[in-house]
C-alpha positions in Angstrom: 23.3 137.9 110.1 24.1 141.5 110.5 23.2 143.9 113.5 23.0 147.5 112.5 23.6 151.1 114.1 22.3 153.9 112.3 23.8 157.1 113.2 22.9 160.3 111.5 24.0 158.6 108.0 26.8 156.5 109.2 25.8 152.2 109.5 28.2 150.4 111.9 27.7 146.1 110.9 28.8 143.8 113.8 28.6 140.6 112.1 27.6 137.1 114.0 28.6 134.1 113.9 27.1 132.9 110.0 24.2 129.8 110.2 26.6 127.7 109.3 28.8 128.0 112.4 26.9 127.3 114.9 25.2 123.5 115.8 21.2 123.3 114.6 20.5 123.7 119.4 23.0 127.2 119.3 20.0 128.2 116.1 17.1 130.7 117.8 14.6 132.5 116.6 13.8 135.1 118.7 14.0 138.6 116.8 16.0 140.8 116.0 16.3 143.6 119.3 16.0 147.3 117.9 19.8 148.6 118.6 18.5 151.8 120.2 16.1 152.0 122.7 13.4 154.7 121.8 12.9 155.5 125.3 16.2 157.2 125.8 16.9 158.6 122.2 13.1 160.4 122.9 15.1 161.8 126.1 18.3 162.8 124.6 16.3 164.5 121.8 14.8 166.5 124.2 17.7 167.1 126.4 19.5 167.9 123.0 16.5 170.5 121.1 15.7 172.1 125.0 19.4 172.5 127.0 17.7 170.1 130.4 20.2 168.3 132.4 19.1 165.4 134.8 21.0 162.9 136.5 21.3 159.2 134.2 23.2 155.9 134.7 23.6 153.9 131.4 25.2 150.3 131.6 27.3 150.5 128.5 28.7 146.6 128.0 29.0 145.8 131.1 30.6 149.4 132.8 28.2 151.2 134.3 28.4 154.8 133.7 26.4 157.7 135.6 26.9 161.2 135.7 24.6 164.4 134.2 22.8 164.0 130.5 23.2 167.2 128.7 23.2 168.4 125.1 25.3 167.4 122.3 25.9 171.5 122.1 26.9 171.7 126.2 28.9 168.5 125.3 31.3 170.2 122.8 30.9 173.8 124.4 32.3 171.9 127.5 35.2 170.0 126.4 36.4 173.4 124.0 36.2 175.1 127.3 38.5 172.3 129.4 40.7 172.7 126.4 41.2 176.2 127.2 41.8 175.1 130.7 44.6 172.7 130.2 47.7 173.0 131.7 50.8 173.3 129.6 53.5 175.7 128.5 53.3 179.1 127.3 53.8 179.0 123.7 50.9 176.4 123.8 48.7 178.8 124.2 47.6 179.6 120.4 47.3 176.1 119.9 44.7 175.2 123.0 43.2 178.1 121.4 42.9 176.9 117.6 41.3 173.1 119.3 39.3 174.9 121.5 37.1 176.4 118.9 37.7 173.4 116.9 35.9 171.3 119.5 33.3 174.3 120.0 32.0 174.5 116.4 31.3 171.0 116.0 28.2 171.8 118.6 27.6 174.4 116.6 27.5 172.1 113.6 25.8 169.7 114.1 23.2 171.0 117.4 22.1 173.9 116.1 19.2 173.8 114.0 19.4 175.1 110.1 16.8 176.8 108.1 15.2 173.5 106.8 15.1 172.0 111.1 13.4 175.3 111.8 10.8 175.7 109.3 9.7 171.7 110.1 9.9 173.2 113.6 7.5 176.1 112.7 5.4 173.4 110.9 5.0 170.9 113.6 6.1 168.3 110.5 8.7 166.2 112.9 8.3 163.5 110.4 12.3 163.2 108.4 13.7 164.9 111.6 17.3 163.3 112.4 17.3 161.4 115.6 20.1 161.4 117.9 22.9 158.7 117.8 24.9 159.5 120.5 24.6 160.5 124.2 26.6 163.1 126.3 27.6 163.6 129.9 28.8 165.5 132.4 30.3 165.0 135.8 30.5 161.4 134.4 31.9 158.3 136.5 33.0 154.8 135.6 31.7 152.4 138.6 33.0 149.3 139.5 31.2 146.6 140.9 32.9 147.4 143.7 30.8 150.5 144.8 33.9 152.3 143.6 34.0 155.5 141.4 36.5 156.7 139.0 38.1 159.3 138.7 38.3 160.0 141.8 38.4 163.1 141.8 35.6 164.5 139.8 33.6 163.9 137.2 34.5 164.1 133.3 32.8 165.0 129.9 31.8 162.1 128.1 30.0 161.2 125.2 29.0 157.5 123.6 26.7 156.0 120.7 23.4 155.4 121.7 23.1 152.1 119.7 25.7 150.5 122.7 24.0 151.5 125.8 22.2 148.0 127.0 20.4 150.1 129.9 19.8 152.9 131.8 18.0 154.7 134.8 17.7 158.1 135.3 19.1 158.9 138.1 22.7 159.5 138.9 24.5 157.4 140.6 27.1 158.3 143.6 30.4 156.4 145.0 29.9 154.7 148.3 
């Protein structure tokens, strides 16, 4: 039995034990669950298209991640800016600029609509529209079950696959 996670032309296959590896008592007839919550995917799509930001809390593999949902384009601009602002030797300024430009171009390449997408938007034909496979947060923090947030000093930029998000809530958490 395979669980697939499709993202912009990429497929990840996670193999489960084969039926022959399980006893008859362990086999269930539960249908496969969708790999991506379509409501969360629609919210992420809205953020990518409009640039709207909002607090969101995610459960990802037992870890709680909370921050401000942001567009993919804004995410790449943010990490590009982080690289420019990074401290380091003066002789690395040019290298930081090159890396910053490289990362910033991902946002333009992936998240700015091409001519075909702009034409589809004008005709209101959303058939074949590319759905997001990733979610982006700014000021993200990870929460331990004690309520302690990490990192403690500030939030970070975070990018995660939508197919591994187990649950979500609108609104960002604060450390206790």
